[in-house]
C-alpha positions, 0 to 999 in steps of 0.5 A: 500500499502506498504511503504519502512521503514526508518531503522533510525527511526526503530532503534531510536525507538528501542533505546527508548524501551530499555531505562528503564529511559523512560515511556508510556509518552515518548512512547506516544509522540514518537508514536504520532510524528511517527504514521507510527510505531502505527499499526492500523490494528486490527479490520479494516473494509472495509473502512479501518482507518476512515479519516486516523485519530487516537485520542491521549488520548480519555476520557472514564470511567473517565480515558483515552485510550492512542489512539482510532480510528474508522473504518467503513462499510456500517452498523456499526462502530468499535471503537478501544481503545488502551492501551500502557504499558512499554516495559520492562513489561513482558506478562507472568510469568516466571513459567515453570509449567504453562502459567500465565499472569504477574501481569503487563499484568493482570493489563493492561487487567483489565484497558481495561475491565473498558473501556468495562464495562463503554462502555456497560453502557454508550454508548450514552455518548460515541457516543455523543463524537465521533459524530463530526466524525461519518460522512457522517451523514446518518451513524451517527446512525449506531450501534458502536462496541467496541474493545481493543488493549494492547501493552505490553512487547517485544519479541525480546529474543525468540518467544513465545512458543506454549502454550503462543501462545495459551494462547494469542489466548485464551485471544484475542477471549474471551475478543475481545482484540488484544494483541501486543508487541512492537516488533510486531509494529517494524516487521509491520513497517519493512514489509512496512505496516507503514503509517503516520496518522493525530493525533487528540486530544478531545476538549470540542466541538469536536477535535483539530489537534494535530500532522499532521504527515499524511494528513487526508482524508475527514476531511475538507469535513465533519467537520466545525470549530465548531467541529474541532480546527486547530493550526496555524502551521498546517493550514500553512502546510495545505495551502501549501498542496493546502487546501482552509483553508480560505473558510473552516474558513468561514464554507464552507465544502472542498468537492472537492478533499478534498481540495476545497470548490468550483470547482477548477480553473486549476491553483488550480487543479495543477497536478490533473489528468484531468480525476480526475477533470472531475469526481469531476465536474460531481458529483457537477453537479449531486448534487442537489441544496440547493433550491431543497433540501429544 
């Protein structure tokens, strides 16, 4: 669903991109705090962005991908790794004789190739790191495919010419990578496609919520405290949104409307439409009891 863009936010991002004193870490921080600017449309399957979450600084091959996200269909997952480079790094050389990648873009592509090569040799290790998020559990062993996104440079001066567009398309097709400029992010956002997301960060036992820029979807319906750390400030906001966090802390999954551990009272349900409550309650009645499942 399209969202009206905030031009003040877009302008603030443009100012950051134009500041040569800023680096990739500054851009990473800004995108974590304003996730609607981070385009996650590449490679999405029919279930869209998994849990409405992105992972910041995902470790792989002894390095880190700046962002990662999952998307799934009924029989497979796609793990997308994102590399962000400085906006003043050119994508192409200035030679008029041929269309060649700049040294900066070639180096960035090589960096993402390290991720690909590592994935091909260590899929079980990466899968294990993702396991708390590979839910529901029957889908946890579905195959995972790796895709990459490189965000680099600007395209405000002029549009890429046909030869440059052909070169980008060739690289994307050959390497299963999507190449975006920062102006691509801005165009997507200003077109109304920006959506706020929940930002996770890896931990030794699973993940932590780093920024609650947008609310997660079904995260608390599947992931217990053993594998998910929630800071006090984030928990306070979730409680204000109606999440039964005390029950979740006691290892109860919030499987009713993503917020409740048990059937909600009318007061807890608030403005949830009665038809929605009826569906939730019918699904719970149809669910086998623990005794029957044994």
